[in-house]
C-alpha positions as protocol buffer text, in pm:
chain_id: "A"
residue {
  index: 1
  type: MET
  ca { x: 3544 y: -3578 z: -10467 }
}
residue {
  index: 2
  type: THR
  ca { x: 3834 y: -3342 z: -10525 }
}
residue {
  index: 3
  type: GLU
  ca { x: 4091 y: -3246 z: -10261 }
}
residue {
  index: 4
  type: GLN
  ca { x: 3944 y: -2894 z: -10242 }
}
residue {
  index: 5
  type: GLN
  ca { x: 3596 y: -3035 z: -10178 }
}
residue {
  index: 6
  type: GLN
  ca { x: 3729 y: -3261 z: -9905 }
}
residue {
  index: 7
  type: SER
  ca { x: 3888 y: -2975 z: -9708 }
}
residue {
  index: 8
  type: PRO
  ca { x: 3720 y: -2643 z: -9795 }
}
residue {
  index: 9
  type: GLU
  ca { x: 3793 y: -2487 z: -9455 }
}
residue {
  index: 10
  type: PRO
  ca { x: 4126 y: -2320 z: -9548 }
}
residue {
  index: 11
  type: TYR
  ca { x: 3964 y: -2146 z: -9845 }
}
residue {
  index: 12
  type: ASP
  ca { x: 3662 y: -2049 z: -9636 }
}
residue {
  index: 13
  type: ALA
  ca { x: 3892 y: -1916 z: -9363 }
}
residue {
  index: 14
  type: ASP
  ca { x: 4084 y: -1696 z: -9609 }
}
residue {
  index: 15
  type: ARG
  ca { x: 3761 y: -1565 z: -9757 }
}
residue {
  index: 16
  type: ALA
  ca { x: 3615 y: -1495 z: -9412 }
}
residue {
  index: 17
  type: ARG
  ca { x: 3931 y: -1313 z: -9302 }
}
residue {
  index: 18
  type: THR
  ca { x: 3928 y: -1099 z: -9616 }
}
residue {
  index: 19
  type: ALA
  ca { x: 3560 y: -1019 z: -9572 }
}
residue {
  index: 20
  type: LEU
  ca { x: 3600 y: -918 z: -9208 }
}
residue {
  index: 21
  type: ASN
  ca { x: 3896 y: -696 z: -9288 }
}
residue {
  index: 22
  type: GLN
  ca { x: 3685 y: -528 z: -9557 }
}
residue {
  index: 23
  type: VAL
  ca { x: 3430 y: -433 z: -9292 }
}
residue {
  index: 24
  type: ARG
  ca { x: 3660 y: -149 z: -9180 }
}
residue {
  index: 25
  type: THR
  ca { x: 3653 y: -2 z: -9530 }
}
residue {
  index: 26
  type: GLU
  ca { x: 3273 y: -13 z: -9542 }
}
residue {
  index: 27
  type: VAL
  ca { x: 3228 y: 143 z: -9197 }
}
residue {
  index: 28
  type: ALA
  ca { x: 3471 y: 420 z: -9296 }
}
residue {
  index: 29
  type: LYS
  ca { x: 3218 y: 529 z: -9562 }
}
residue {
  index: 30
  type: SER
  ca { x: 2995 y: 659 z: -9283 }
}
residue {
  index: 31
  type: VAL
  ca { x: 3228 y: 700 z: -8982 }
}
residue {
  index: 32
  type: VAL
  ca { x: 3554 y: 890 z: -9027 }
}
residue {
  index: 33
  type: GLY
  ca { x: 3876 y: 802 z: -8845 }
}
residue {
  index: 34
  type: GLN
  ca { x: 3759 y: 520 z: -8617 }
}
residue {
  index: 35
  type: ASP
  ca { x: 3935 y: 220 z: -8771 }
}
residue {
  index: 36
  type: ALA
  ca { x: 4078 y: 113 z: -8434 }
}
residue {
  index: 37
  type: ALA
  ca { x: 3731 y: 108 z: -8280 }
}
residue {
  index: 38
  type: VAL
  ca { x: 3594 y: -103 z: -8567 }
}
residue {
  index: 39
  type: THR
  ca { x: 3882 y: -347 z: -8527 }
}
residue {
  index: 40
  type: GLY
  ca { x: 3809 y: -375 z: -8155 }
}
residue {
  index: 41
  type: LEU
  ca { x: 3444 y: -454 z: -8224 }
}
residue {
  index: 42
  type: ILE
  ca { x: 3537 y: -722 z: -8478 }
}
residue {
  index: 43
  type: VAL
  ca { x: 3783 y: -877 z: -8232 }
}
residue {
  index: 44
  type: ALA
  ca { x: 3509 y: -883 z: -7968 }
}
residue {
  index: 45
  type: LEU
  ca { x: 3267 y: -1049 z: -8210 }
}
residue {
  index: 46
  type: LEU
  ca { x: 3523 y: -1318 z: -8292 }
}
residue {
  index: 47
  type: THR
  ca { x: 3586 y: -1393 z: -7925 }
}
residue {
  index: 48
  type: GLY
  ca { x: 3221 y: -1366 z: -7816 }
}
residue {
  index: 49
  type: GLY
  ca { x: 3299 y: -1077 z: -7581 }
}
residue {
  index: 50
  type: HIS
  ca { x: 3139 y: -740 z: -7519 }
}
residue {
  index: 51
  type: VAL
  ca { x: 3269 y: -387 z: -7549 }
}
residue {
  index: 52
  type: LEU
  ca { x: 3248 y: -64 z: -7353 }
}
residue {
  index: 53
  type: LEU
  ca { x: 3236 y: 223 z: -7601 }
}
residue {
  index: 54
  type: GLU
  ca { x: 3338 y: 549 z: -7442 }
}
residue {
  index: 55
  type: GLY
  ca { x: 3350 y: 895 z: -7591 }
}
residue {
  index: 56
  type: VAL
  ca { x: 3198 y: 1238 z: -7550 }
}
residue {
  index: 57
  type: PRO
  ca { x: 2852 y: 1289 z: -7703 }
}
residue {
  index: 58
  type: GLY
  ca { x: 2850 y: 1330 z: -8078 }
}
residue {
  index: 59
  type: VAL
  ca { x: 3148 y: 1116 z: -8186 }
}
residue {
  index: 60
  type: ALA
  ca { x: 2924 y: 872 z: -8379 }
}
residue {
  index: 61
  type: LYS
  ca { x: 2910 y: 579 z: -8135 }
}
residue {
  index: 62
  type: THR
  ca { x: 2558 y: 479 z: -8242 }
}
residue {
  index: 63
  type: LEU
  ca { x: 2638 y: 534 z: -8610 }
}
residue {
  index: 64
  type: LEU
  ca { x: 2946 y: 315 z: -8568 }
}
residue {
  index: 65
  type: VAL
  ca { x: 2742 y: 21 z: -8437 }
}
residue {
  index: 66
  type: ARG
  ca { x: 2474 y: 66 z: -8703 }
}
residue {
  index: 67
  type: SER
  ca { x: 2736 y: 80 z: -8979 }
}
residue {
  index: 68
  type: LEU
  ca { x: 2908 y: -230 z: -8843 }
}
residue {
  index: 69
  type: ALA
  ca { x: 2576 y: -417 z: -8846 }
}
residue {
  index: 70
  type: ALA
  ca { x: 2511 y: -306 z: -9205 }
}
residue {
  index: 71
  type: ALA
  ca { x: 2855 y: -421 z: -9318 }
}
residue {
  index: 72
  type: LEU
  ca { x: 2802 y: -758 z: -9147 }
}
residue {
  index: 73
  type: ASP
  ca { x: 2441 y: -792 z: -9266 }
}
residue {
  index: 74
  type: VAL
  ca { x: 2306 y: -851 z: -8913 }
}
residue {
  index: 75
  type: LYS
  ca { x: 2030 y: -703 z: -8701 }
}
residue {
  index: 76
  type: THR
  ca { x: 2098 y: -431 z: -8447 }
}
residue {
  index: 77
  type: THR
  ca { x: 1903 y: -257 z: -8173 }
}
residue {
  index: 78
  type: ARG
  ca { x: 1973 y: 49 z: -7962 }
}
residue {
  index: 79
  type: VAL
  ca { x: 1828 y: 98 z: -7615 }
}
residue {
  index: 80
  type: GLN
  ca { x: 1847 y: 431 z: -7437 }
}
residue {
  index: 81
  type: PHE
  ca { x: 1910 y: 332 z: -7076 }
}
residue {
  index: 82
  type: THR
  ca { x: 1721 y: 543 z: -6822 }
}
residue {
  index: 83
  type: PRO
  ca { x: 1678 y: 516 z: -6443 }
}
residue {
  index: 84
  type: ASP
  ca { x: 1321 y: 385 z: -6476 }
}
residue {
  index: 85
  type: LEU
  ca { x: 1403 y: 108 z: -6724 }
}
residue {
  index: 86
  type: MET
  ca { x: 1303 y: -241 z: -6606 }
}
residue {
  index: 87
  type: PRO
  ca { x: 1469 y: -577 z: -6687 }
}
residue {
  index: 88
  type: GLY
  ca { x: 1161 y: -686 z: -6881 }
}
residue {
  index: 89
  type: ASP
  ca { x: 1203 y: -387 z: -7112 }
}
residue {
  index: 90
  type: ILE
  ca { x: 1528 y: -547 z: -7229 }
}
residue {
  index: 91
  type: THR
  ca { x: 1472 y: -920 z: -7210 }
}
residue {
  index: 92
  type: GLY
  ca { x: 1104 y: -922 z: -7304 }
}
residue {
  index: 93
  type: SER
  ca { x: 793 y: -1025 z: -7111 }
}
residue {
  index: 94
  type: LEU
  ca { x: 498 y: -1263 z: -7102 }
}
residue {
  index: 95
  type: ILE
  ca { x: 177 y: -1116 z: -7245 }
}
residue {
  index: 96
  type: TYR
  ca { x: -160 y: -1261 z: -7150 }
}
residue {
  index: 97
  type: LYS
  ca { x: -401 y: -1321 z: -7439 }
}
residue {
  index: 98
  type: SER
  ca { x: -760 y: -1328 z: -7322 }
}
residue {
  index: 99
  type: ASP
  ca { x: -892 y: -1493 z: -7637 }
}
residue {
  index: 100
  type: SER
  ca { x: -679 y: -1805 z: -7586 }
}
residue {
  index: 101
  type: ASN
  ca { x: -627 y: -1780 z: -7207 }
}
residue {
  index: 102
  type: GLU
  ca { x: -253 y: -1824 z: -7264 }
}
residue {
  index: 103
  type: PHE
  ca { x: 65 y: -1631 z: -7199 }
}
residue {
  index: 104
  type: THR
  ca { x: 283 y: -1560 z: -7500 }
}
residue {
  index: 105
  type: PHE
  ca { x: 639 y: -1433 z: -7491 }
}
residue {
  index: 106
  type: ARG
  ca { x: 712 y: -1099 z: -7653 }
}
residue {
  index: 107
  type: PRO
  ca { x: 1090 y: -1078 z: -7714 }
}
residue {
  index: 108
  type: GLY
  ca { x: 1273 y: -766 z: -7602 }
}
residue {
  index: 109
  type: PRO
  ca { x: 1544 y: -575 z: -7789 }
}
residue {
  index: 110
  type: ILE
  ca { x: 1814 y: -810 z: -7659 }
}
residue {
  index: 111
  type: PHE
  ca { x: 1696 y: -1067 z: -7915 }
}
residue {
  index: 112
  type: THR
  ca { x: 1919 y: -932 z: -8189 }
}
residue {
  index: 113
  type: ASN
  ca { x: 2273 y: -962 z: -8324 }
}
residue {
  index: 114
  type: LEU
  ca { x: 2424 y: -633 z: -8208 }
}
residue {
  index: 115
  type: MET
  ca { x: 2279 y: -442 z: -7915 }
}
residue {
  index: 116
  type: LEU
  ca { x: 2389 y: -95 z: -7809 }
}
residue {
  index: 117
  type: ALA
  ca { x: 2311 y: -9 z: -7447 }
}
residue {
  index: 118
  type: ASP
  ca { x: 2329 y: 369 z: -7472 }
}
residue {
  index: 119
  type: GLU
  ca { x: 2439 y: 546 z: -7151 }
}
residue {
  index: 120
  type: ILE
  ca { x: 2446 y: 220 z: -6960 }
}
residue {
  index: 121
  type: ASN
  ca { x: 2558 y: 397 z: -6643 }
}
residue {
  index: 122
  type: ARG
  ca { x: 2222 y: 577 z: -6613 }
}
residue {
  index: 123
  type: THR
  ca { x: 2047 y: 263 z: -6492 }
}
residue {
  index: 124
  type: PRO
  ca { x: 2081 y: 102 z: -6148 }
}
residue {
  index: 125
  type: PRO
  ca { x: 2265 y: -231 z: -6108 }
}
residue {
  index: 126
  type: ARG
  ca { x: 1935 y: -424 z: -6095 }
}
residue {
  index: 127
  type: LEU
  ca { x: 1905 y: -373 z: -6473 }
}
residue {
  index: 128
  type: LYS
  ca { x: 2269 y: -400 z: -6575 }
}
residue {
  index: 129
  type: ALA
  ca { x: 2311 y: -736 z: -6398 }
}
residue {
  index: 130
  type: PRO
  ca { x: 2032 y: -922 z: -6587 }
}
residue {
  index: 131
  type: CYS
  ca { x: 2136 y: -751 z: -6909 }
}
residue {
  index: 132
  type: LEU
  ca { x: 2491 y: -884 z: -6876 }
}
residue {
  index: 133
  type: LYS
  ca { x: 2351 y: -1226 z: -6785 }
}
residue {
  index: 134
  type: ARG
  ca { x: 2130 y: -1236 z: -7096 }
}
residue {
  index: 135
  type: TRP
  ca { x: 2421 y: -1125 z: -7315 }
}
residue {
  index: 136
  type: LYS
  ca { x: 2595 y: -1445 z: -7206 }
}
residue {
  index: 137
  type: SER
  ca { x: 2288 y: -1668 z: -7247 }
}
residue {
  index: 138
  type: ASP
  ca { x: 2149 y: -1856 z: -7545 }
}
residue {
  index: 139
  type: THR
  ca { x: 1788 y: -1868 z: -7429 }
}
residue {
  index: 140
  type: SER
  ca { x: 1533 y: -1644 z: -7267 }
}
residue {
  index: 141
  type: PRO
  ca { x: 1458 y: -1682 z: -6894 }
}
residue {
  index: 142
  type: TRP
  ca { x: 1109 y: -1812 z: -6971 }
}
residue {
  index: 143
  type: THR
  ca { x: 1127 y: -2063 z: -7252 }
}
residue {
  index: 144
  type: ALA
  ca { x: 1396 y: -2248 z: -7442 }
}
residue {
  index: 145
  type: SER
  ca { x: 1204 y: -2198 z: -7767 }
}
residue {
  index: 146
  type: HIS
  ca { x: 1318 y: -1836 z: -7789 }
}
residue {
  index: 147
  type: VAL
  ca { x: 1685 y: -1853 z: -7877 }
}
residue {
  index: 148
  type: ILE
  ca { x: 1905 y: -1548 z: -7867 }
}
residue {
  index: 149
  type: CYS
  ca { x: 2126 y: -1534 z: -8175 }
}
residue {
  index: 150
  type: ARG
  ca { x: 2468 y: -1686 z: -8106 }
}
residue {
  index: 151
  type: LEU
  ca { x: 2635 y: -1376 z: -8247 }
}
residue {
  index: 152
  type: LEU
  ca { x: 2478 y: -1152 z: -7982 }
}
residue {
  index: 153
  type: HIS
  ca { x: 2724 y: -878 z: -7900 }
}
residue {
  index: 154
  type: GLY
  ca { x: 2661 y: -612 z: -7639 }
}
residue {
  index: 155
  type: CYS
  ca { x: 2806 y: -263 z: -7651 }
}
residue {
  index: 156
  type: GLY
  ca { x: 2774 y: -61 z: -7332 }
}
residue {
  index: 157
  type: HIS
  ca { x: 2812 y: 313 z: -7373 }
}
residue {
  index: 158
  type: PRO
  ca { x: 2865 y: 497 z: -7042 }
}
residue {
  index: 159
  type: ASN
  ca { x: 2839 y: 874 z: -7049 }
}
residue {
  index: 160
  type: PRO
  ca { x: 3186 y: 1006 z: -6956 }
}
residue {
  index: 161
  type: VAL
  ca { x: 3075 y: 1369 z: -6917 }
}
residue {
  index: 162
  type: GLU
  ca { x: 2757 y: 1397 z: -6710 }
}
residue {
  index: 163
  type: TYR
  ca { x: 2783 y: 1211 z: -6379 }
}
residue {
  index: 164
  type: GLU
  ca { x: 2473 y: 1346 z: -6206 }
}
residue {
  index: 165
  type: GLY
  ca { x: 2212 y: 1073 z: -6173 }
}
residue {
  index: 166
  type: THR
  ca { x: 2443 y: 797 z: -6291 }
}
residue {
  index: 167
  type: TYR
  ca { x: 2534 y: 459 z: -6143 }
}
residue {
  index: 168
  type: PRO
  ca { x: 2898 y: 374 z: -6218 }
}
residue {
  index: 169
  type: LEU
  ca { x: 2951 y: 14 z: -6321 }
}
residue {
  index: 170
  type: PRO
  ca { x: 3099 y: -182 z: -6028 }
}
residue {
  index: 171
  type: GLU
  ca { x: 3428 y: -363 z: -6077 }
}
residue {
  index: 172
  type: ALA
  ca { x: 3258 y: -702 z: -6103 }
}
residue {
  index: 173
  type: GLN
  ca { x: 3053 y: -582 z: -6402 }
}
residue {
  index: 174
  type: LEU
  ca { x: 3342 y: -397 z: -6567 }
}
residue {
  index: 175
  type: ASP
  ca { x: 3543 y: -719 z: -6554 }
}
residue {
  index: 176
  type: ARG
  ca { x: 3283 y: -889 z: -6774 }
}
residue {
  index: 177
  type: PHE
  ca { x: 3353 y: -660 z: -7068 }
}
residue {
  index: 178
  type: LEU
  ca { x: 3623 y: -789 z: -7301 }
}
residue {
  index: 179
  type: LEU
  ca { x: 3740 y: -449 z: -7424 }
}
residue {
  index: 180
  type: LYS
  ca { x: 3703 y: -82 z: -7352 }
}
residue {
  index: 181
  type: VAL
  ca { x: 3721 y: 114 z: -7676 }
}
residue {
  index: 182
  type: ILE
  ca { x: 3761 y: 490 z: -7652 }
}
residue {
  index: 183
  type: LEU
  ca { x: 3636 y: 699 z: -7944 }
}
residue {
  index: 184
  type: PRO
  ca { x: 3840 y: 1020 z: -7943 }
}
residue {
  index: 185
  type: LEU
  ca { x: 3739 y: 1351 z: -8092 }
}
residue {
  index: 186
  type: PRO
  ca { x: 3835 y: 1359 z: -8460 }
}
residue {
  index: 187
  type: SER
  ca { x: 4150 y: 1527 z: -8578 }
}
residue {
  index: 188
  type: ARG
  ca { x: 4129 y: 1855 z: -8768 }
}
residue {
  index: 189
  type: ASP
  ca { x: 4155 y: 1683 z: -9107 }
}
residue {
  index: 190
  type: ASP
  ca { x: 3902 y: 1412 z: -9013 }
}
residue {
  index: 191
  type: GLU
  ca { x: 3649 y: 1667 z: -8894 }
}
residue {
  index: 192
  type: VAL
  ca { x: 3685 y: 1856 z: -9221 }
}
residue {
  index: 193
  type: LYS
  ca { x: 3603 y: 1529 z: -9401 }
}
residue {
  index: 194
  type: VAL
  ca { x: 3294 y: 1489 z: -9181 }
}
residue {
  index: 195
  type: LEU
  ca { x: 3171 y: 1837 z: -9276 }
}
residue {
  index: 196
  type: GLN
  ca { x: 3245 y: 1774 z: -9643 }
}
residue {
  index: 197
  type: ARG
  ca { x: 3034 y: 1459 z: -9636 }
}
residue {
  index: 198
  type: HIS
  ca { x: 2743 y: 1636 z: -9469 }
}
residue {
  index: 199
  type: ALA
  ca { x: 2772 y: 1927 z: -9712 }
}
residue {
  index: 200
  type: ALA
  ca { x: 2749 y: 1673 z: -9995 }
}
residue {
  index: 201
  type: GLY
  ca { x: 2421 y: 1537 z: -9852 }
}
residue {
  index: 202
  type: PHE
  ca { x: 2531 y: 1255 z: -9623 }
}
residue {
  index: 203
  type: ASN
  ca { x: 2236 y: 1123 z: -9420 }
}
residue {
  index: 204
  type: PRO
  ca { x: 2334 y: 918 z: -9110 }
}
residue {
  index: 205
  type: ARG
  ca { x: 1995 y: 747 z: -9122 }
}
residue {
  index: 206
  type: ASP
  ca { x: 2049 y: 623 z: -9477 }
}
residue {
  index: 207
  type: LEU
  ca { x: 2354 y: 397 z: -9470 }
}
residue {
  index: 208
  type: ALA
  ca { x: 2268 y: 244 z: -9805 }
}
residue {
  index: 209
  type: GLY
  ca { x: 2274 y: 591 z: -9958 }
}
residue {
  index: 210
  type: ALA
  ca { x: 2619 y: 641 z: -9806 }
}
residue {
  index: 211
  type: GLY
  ca { x: 2737 y: 332 z: -9992 }
}
residue {
  index: 212
  type: VAL
  ca { x: 2777 y: 99 z: -9693 }
}
residue {
  index: 213
  type: ARG
  ca { x: 2742 y: -255 z: -9827 }
}
residue {
  index: 214
  type: ALA
  ca { x: 2721 y: -594 z: -9660 }
}
residue {
  index: 215
  type: VAL
  ca { x: 3065 y: -739 z: -9726 }
}
residue {
  index: 216
  type: ALA
  ca { x: 3061 y: -1006 z: -9453 }
}
residue {
  index: 217
  type: SER
  ca { x: 2805 y: -1225 z: -9281 }
}
residue {
  index: 218
  type: PRO
  ca { x: 2740 y: -1417 z: -8959 }
}
residue {
  index: 219
  type: ALA
  ca { x: 2886 y: -1723 z: -9134 }
}
residue {
  index: 220
  type: ASP
  ca { x: 3220 y: -1542 z: -9162 }
}
residue {
  index: 221
  type: ILE
  ca { x: 3213 y: -1471 z: -8789 }
}
residue {
  index: 222
  type: GLU
  ca { x: 3143 y: -1837 z: -8716 }
}
residue {
  index: 223
  type: ILE
  ca { x: 3430 y: -1947 z: -8941 }
}
residue {
  index: 224
  type: GLY
  ca { x: 3657 y: -1697 z: -8770 }
}
residue {
  index: 225
  type: ARG
  ca { x: 3558 y: -1826 z: -8426 }
}
residue {
  index: 226
  type: ARG
  ca { x: 3654 y: -2177 z: -8529 }
}
residue {
  index: 227
  type: GLN
  ca { x: 3981 y: -2061 z: -8680 }
}
residue {
  index: 228
  type: ILE
  ca { x: 4103 y: -1864 z: -8379 }
}
residue {
  index: 229
  type: GLN
  ca { x: 4077 y: -2182 z: -8174 }
}
residue {
  index: 230
  type: LYS
  ca { x: 4357 y: -2315 z: -8397 }
}
residue {
  index: 231
  type: VAL
  ca { x: 4586 y: -2017 z: -8336 }
}
residue {
  index: 232
  type: GLU
  ca { x: 4889 y: -2139 z: -8143 }
}
residue {
  index: 233
  type: VAL
  ca { x: 5002 y: -1979 z: -7817 }
}
residue {
  index: 234
  type: SER
  ca { x: 5340 y: -2078 z: -7681 }
}
residue {
  index: 235
  type: THR
  ca { x: 5406 y: -2139 z: -7313 }
}
residue {
  index: 236
  type: ALA
  ca { x: 5639 y: -1838 z: -7318 }
}
residue {
  index: 237
  type: ILE
  ca { x: 5352 y: -1612 z: -7433 }
}
residue {
  index: 238
  type: MET
  ca { x: 5119 y: -1750 z: -7167 }
}
residue {
  index: 239
  type: THR
  ca { x: 5384 y: -1692 z: -6901 }
}
residue {
  index: 240
  type: TYR
  ca { x: 5433 y: -1338 z: -7034 }
}
residue {
  index: 241
  type: VAL
  ca { x: 5062 y: -1263 z: -6994 }
}
residue {
  index: 242
  type: VAL
  ca { x: 5061 y: -1398 z: -6638 }
}
residue {
  index: 243
  type: ASP
  ca { x: 5373 y: -1199 z: -6549 }
}
residue {
  index: 244
  type: LEU
  ca { x: 5207 y: -882 z: -6678 }
}
residue {
  index: 245
  type: ALA
  ca { x: 4899 y: -956 z: -6468 }
}
residue {
  index: 246
  type: GLN
  ca { x: 5118 y: -1018 z: -6162 }
}
residue {
  index: 247
  type: ALA
  ca { x: 5288 y: -684 z: -6220 }
}
residue {
  index: 248
  type: THR
  ca { x: 4951 y: -506 z: -6199 }
}
residue {
  index: 249
  type: ARG
  ca { x: 4854 y: -699 z: -5886 }
}
residue {
  index: 250
  type: ASN
  ca { x: 5181 y: -604 z: -5716 }
}
residue {
  index: 251
  type: SER
  ca { x: 5172 y: -240 z: -5820 }
}
residue {
  index: 252
  type: PRO
  ca { x: 5165 y: -4 z: -5516 }
}
residue {
  index: 253
  type: SER
  ca { x: 4942 y: 235 z: -5711 }
}
residue {
  index: 254
  type: LEU
  ca { x: 4661 y: -18 z: -5766 }
}
residue {
  index: 255
  type: GLN
  ca { x: 4414 y: -161 z: -5521 }
}
residue {
  index: 256
  type: LEU
  ca { x: 4279 y: -399 z: -5784 }
}
residue {
  index: 257
  type: GLY
  ca { x: 4492 y: -565 z: -6051 }
}
residue {
  index: 258
  type: VAL
  ca { x: 4401 y: -785 z: -6343 }
}
residue {
  index: 259
  type: SER
  ca { x: 4190 y: -1092 z: -6264 }
}
residue {
  index: 260
  type: PRO
  ca { x: 4231 y: -1437 z: -6422 }
}
residue {
  index: 261
  type: ARG
  ca { x: 3929 y: -1350 z: -6636 }
}
residue {
  index: 262
  type: GLY
  ca { x: 4135 y: -1058 z: -6762 }
}
residue {
  index: 263
  type: THR
  ca { x: 4428 y: -1279 z: -6861 }
}
residue {
  index: 264
  type: THR
  ca { x: 4204 y: -1518 z: -7055 }
}
residue {
  index: 265
  type: ALA
  ca { x: 4032 y: -1221 z: -7220 }
}
residue {
  index: 266
  type: LEU
  ca { x: 4363 y: -1079 z: -7338 }
}
residue {
  index: 267
  type: LEU
  ca { x: 4475 y: -1416 z: -7470 }
}
residue {
  index: 268
  type: GLY
  ca { x: 4151 y: -1465 z: -7664 }
}
residue {
  index: 269
  type: ALA
  ca { x: 4163 y: -1114 z: -7810 }
}
residue {
  index: 270
  type: ALA
  ca { x: 4528 y: -1163 z: -7911 }
}
residue {
  index: 271
  type: LYS
  ca { x: 4440 y: -1486 z: -8092 }
}
residue {
  index: 272
  type: ALA
  ca { x: 4161 y: -1310 z: -8283 }
}
residue {
  index: 273
  type: TRP
  ca { x: 4394 y: -1021 z: -8371 }
}
residue {
  index: 274
  type: ALA
  ca { x: 4664 y: -1263 z: -8489 }
}
residue {
  index: 275
  type: TRP
  ca { x: 4417 y: -1449 z: -8712 }
}
residue {
  index: 276
  type: LEU
  ca { x: 4285 y: -1125 z: -8862 }
}
residue {
  index: 277
  type: ASN
  ca { x: 4643 y: -1040 z: -8952 }
}
residue {
  index: 278
  type: GLY
  ca { x: 4694 y: -1373 z: -9128 }
}
residue {
  index: 279
  type: ARG
  ca { x: 4897 y: -1551 z: -8860 }
}
residue {
  index: 280
  type: ASN
  ca { x: 4832 y: -1877 z: -8677 }
}
residue {
  index: 281
  type: PHE
  ca { x: 5042 y: -1781 z: -8375 }
}
residue {
  index: 282
  type: VAL
  ca { x: 5041 y: -1504 z: -8113 }
}
residue {
  index: 283
  type: THR
  ca { x: 5338 y: -1272 z: -8070 }
}
residue {
  index: 284
  type: PRO
  ca { x: 5437 y: -1049 z: -7775 }
}
residue {
  index: 285
  type: ASP
  ca { x: 5347 y: -748 z: -7989 }
}
residue {
  index: 286
  type: ASP
  ca { x: 4989 y: -876 z: -8007 }
}
residue {
  index: 287
  type: ILE
  ca { x: 4976 y: -887 z: -7629 }
}
residue {
  index: 288
  type: LYS
  ca { x: 5124 y: -539 z: -7588 }
}
residue {
  index: 289
  type: ALA
  ca { x: 4894 y: -391 z: -7852 }
}
residue {
  index: 290
  type: LEU
  ca { x: 4573 y: -525 z: -7694 }
}
residue {
  index: 291
  type: ALA
  ca { x: 4661 y: -502 z: -7324 }
}
residue {
  index: 292
  type: PRO
  ca { x: 4540 y: -139 z: -7278 }
}
residue {
  index: 293
  type: ALA
  ca { x: 4198 y: -207 z: -7434 }
}
residue {
  index: 294
  type: CYS
  ca { x: 4160 y: -540 z: -7249 }
}
residue {
  index: 295
  type: TRP
  ca { x: 4290 y: -438 z: -6907 }
}
residue {
  index: 296
  type: ALA
  ca { x: 4262 y: -64 z: -6842 }
}
residue {
  index: 297
  type: HIS
  ca { x: 3897 y: -81 z: -6734 }
}
residue {
  index: 298
  type: ARG
  ca { x: 3972 y: -372 z: -6499 }
}
residue {
  index: 299
  type: LEU
  ca { x: 4228 y: -179 z: -6290 }
}
residue {
  index: 300
  type: SER
  ca { x: 4140 y: 31 z: -5986 }
}
residue {
  index: 301
  type: LEU
  ca { x: 4371 y: 299 z: -5846 }
}
residue {
  index: 302
  type: ARG
  ca { x: 4440 y: 350 z: -5478 }
}
residue {
  index: 303
  type: PRO
  ca { x: 4294 y: 681 z: -5351 }
}
residue {
  index: 304
  type: GLU
  ca { x: 4638 y: 820 z: -5265 }
}
residue {
  index: 305
  type: ALA
  ca { x: 4768 y: 741 z: -5615 }
}
residue {
  index: 306
  type: GLU
  ca { x: 4467 y: 910 z: -5769 }
}
residue {
  index: 307
  type: LEU
  ca { x: 4534 y: 1221 z: -5560 }
}
residue {
  index: 308
  type: GLU
  ca { x: 4891 y: 1225 z: -5688 }
}
residue {
  index: 309
  type: GLY
  ca { x: 4766 y: 1232 z: -6047 }
}
residue {
  index: 310
  type: VAL
  ca { x: 4861 y: 876 z: -6135 }
}
residue {
  index: 311
  type: SER
  ca { x: 4655 y: 725 z: -6418 }
}
residue {
  index: 312
  type: VAL
  ca { x: 4561 y: 366 z: -6489 }
}
residue {
  index: 313
  type: HIS
  ca { x: 4724 y: 386 z: -6830 }
}
residue {
  index: 314
  type: SER
  ca { x: 5056 y: 503 z: -6683 }
}
residue {
  index: 315
  type: VAL
  ca { x: 5053 y: 214 z: -6435 }
}
residue {
  index: 316
  type: LEU
  ca { x: 4974 y: -33 z: -6713 }
}
residue {
  index: 317
  type: GLY
  ca { x: 5247 y: 117 z: -6927 }
}
residue {
  index: 318
  type: SER
  ca { x: 5497 y: 72 z: -6643 }
}
residue {
  index: 319
  type: ALA
  ca { x: 5394 y: -293 z: -6612 }
}
residue {
  index: 320
  type: LEU
  ca { x: 5442 y: -349 z: -6985 }
}
residue {
  index: 321
  type: ASN
  ca { x: 5787 y: -190 z: -6969 }
}
residue {
  index: 322
  type: SER
  ca { x: 5898 y: -376 z: -6657 }
}
residue {
  index: 323
  type: VAL
  ca { x: 5822 y: -732 z: -6769 }
}
residue {
  index: 324
  type: ALA
  ca { x: 6078 y: -897 z: -6994 }
}
residue {
  index: 325
  type: VAL
  ca { x: 5947 y: -976 z: -7342 }
}
residue {
  index: 326
  type: PRO
  ca { x: 5989 y: -1342 z: -7441 }
}
residue {
  index: 327
  type: ARG
  ca { x: 6209 y: -1414 z: -7742 }
}
């Protein structure tokens, strides 16, 4: 047996990293100008976390998830969340068969690889809670024979425009999302590219016709998950993350700072980002780059600060500027 056959993991890791970085190029064939959002979704897949996608209607959130699934060669489902949706509509239910006098399990849309919960804030907490629980589970609530794919990744999409008839996610549920990715309106040049593609016959329902190919696979995600466990984090970086969290907890403008779950989430995301960039160690720049996406949705302003026009991002920015960067 050759040396390469004895230790194929380094080669596999390089190939997996290259494949996952190519995903952004494939998604860009159908979605213009959202490379940062694609990167956030890949980071979340590598860490096993979930993402809040936020943006006004029509910025291609659903198309983004579908294109990502096509580039990764995985299954995806989209569920339009409504006030009358029941937990069984998501997780599945037991169906009675009269011919055999037995109950059989009919899997719900959560039995997939990528699930988009569209307008997740339109359903009451009784549905969001079991949905988040199932996203973290490997089996159905009824039988261990129905296994949810280990790559299950949930994307919650709250509607940031229409608030009538909505149920805002409570802080405890927001804290369970790894990242909040905001999809902005396209720039002038990007929107011109969108119109040019549609004028040339682009069909959002035909990703294959748009040229989106499967350049990565679930195996690449699994390799990446093993590799990020090997990414080194120095004690100085860990202390830096904790000091940043303490700064948010001590801020007079916040009534709720970053939780310990938030610090571990940021560390995991930073390790995934470092590995995607070809490094086996985390730098302070990794922490600073990912802190807004990891922490902004976990912070809660005091009412008086909100009245004064203070924003969560400005408070987080002050914390990042006030804590000394390790050298």
